[in-house]
C-alpha positions as CSV (number, residue, x, y, z in Angstrom):
1,M,25.3,-5.2,32.1
2,T,25.6,-3.6,28.7
3,T,28.9,-2.2,27.4
4,L,28.7,0.3,24.6
5,P,31.7,1.2,22.4
6,E,33.8,4.2,23.0
7,Q,32.4,7.6,22.0
8,S,34.8,10.4,21.6
9,A,33.1,12.9,23.9
10,P,30.8,12.8,26.9
11,N,27.1,12.9,26.0
12,A,24.7,15.6,27.2
13,F,23.7,13.7,30.3
14,E,27.3,13.2,31.4
15,T,28.3,16.8,30.5
16,A,25.4,18.2,32.6
17,I,26.4,16.1,35.6
18,L,30.1,17.1,35.3
19,E,29.3,20.8,35.0
20,A,27.1,20.6,38.1
21,M,29.9,18.9,40.0
22,A,32.4,21.6,38.8
23,R,30.0,24.3,40.1
24,E,29.8,22.5,43.5
25,R,33.6,22.0,43.6
26,P,35.5,24.7,41.7
27,S,38.9,22.9,42.3
28,L,37.8,20.1,39.9
29,I,39.8,20.4,36.7
30,L,37.2,19.9,34.0
31,D,37.6,20.6,30.3
32,V,34.7,18.8,28.7
33,D,35.8,19.6,25.2
34,R,39.1,17.6,25.8
35,L,37.6,14.8,27.9
36,R,37.3,11.5,26.1
37,V,35.2,8.5,26.9
38,R,37.0,5.1,27.0
39,R,33.9,3.0,27.8
40,R,30.3,3.1,29.1
41,N,28.6,0.4,31.0
42,Y,24.9,0.4,31.8
43,T,23.9,-1.7,34.7
44,G,20.1,-1.3,34.7
45,V,20.3,0.8,37.9
46,G,22.9,3.2,36.7
47,S,26.0,3.5,34.6
48,Y,29.8,3.8,34.6
49,T,31.6,6.1,32.2
50,D,35.3,5.6,32.1
51,F,37.3,8.5,30.8
52,L,40.8,8.4,29.3
53,C,43.0,10.0,31.9
54,D,46.5,10.1,33.4
55,E,46.6,7.5,36.1
56,S,49.0,9.6,38.2
57,G,47.9,11.9,41.0
58,E,46.0,11.4,44.2
59,Q,42.7,9.5,44.1
60,D,39.6,11.6,45.1
61,T,35.8,11.2,45.0
62,V,33.3,13.9,44.3
63,S,29.6,13.2,45.1
64,L,26.9,15.2,43.3
65,K,24.8,17.1,45.7
66,A,22.2,18.3,43.2
67,P,19.3,16.0,42.4
68,I,19.0,14.3,39.0
69,A,15.4,14.0,37.7
70,M,15.0,11.3,35.0
71,P,11.7,10.4,33.3
72,G,10.7,6.9,34.3
73,V,12.9,6.9,37.4
74,P,10.5,8.1,40.1
75,S,13.0,8.2,43.0
76,G,15.6,10.1,41.0
77,M,19.3,9.6,40.5
78,G,22.6,10.5,41.9
79,A,26.2,10.5,40.7
80,V,29.8,10.1,42.0
81,L,32.9,11.1,40.1
82,F,36.2,9.3,40.7
83,C,39.2,11.4,40.0
84,R,42.9,11.2,39.7
85,G,44.7,14.4,40.6
86,Q,41.4,16.4,40.4
87,R,40.8,15.1,36.8
88,P,37.8,12.8,36.0
89,S,38.6,9.1,35.6
90,C,35.1,7.4,36.1
91,L,31.6,8.8,36.5
92,E,29.1,6.5,38.2
93,T,25.4,7.2,38.1
94,F,22.8,5.3,40.1
95,T,19.1,5.2,40.8
96,Y,17.6,5.7,44.2
97,G,15.4,3.0,45.6
98,D,14.6,0.0,43.4
99,D,14.1,2.1,40.2
100,F,15.3,0.6,36.9
101,W,17.0,2.8,34.3
102,T,17.6,1.8,30.7
103,G,20.3,4.4,30.0
104,A,18.0,6.6,28.0
105,F,18.3,10.2,29.2
106,E,16.0,12.3,27.1
107,G,14.1,14.7,29.3
108,F,16.5,14.6,32.3
109,S,17.4,17.6,34.4
110,V,20.2,18.2,36.9
111,G,19.0,20.6,39.7
112,R,21.0,22.8,41.9
113,A,22.3,21.6,45.2
114,S,20.3,22.9,48.1
115,T,22.2,25.3,50.4
116,P,21.7,25.2,54.2
117,E,19.7,28.1,55.5
């Protein structure tokens, strides 16, 4: 597992996932400009991004319904956001299947969640 030092703001990959989650769940309180990253861990099959947040409030989990396409990850990726009081505390990304992911995200895309017909 690789731990990278804190960066002050979410990167483009994290931001796109968070914005897709906010579209899927409008009650999610998301201000990307004020969100600060405490730590990032890359596991080889995903990542954990811990955000600075108030630890008060009820715990909640938001799963991304939209697909994440990532070059070099044939089966795609998914994401789960752990929240405290509807505010992000940790974003987990993961690969599907046995795909390996280095943490590089150039060329990714976050689709739209499919809606039932």
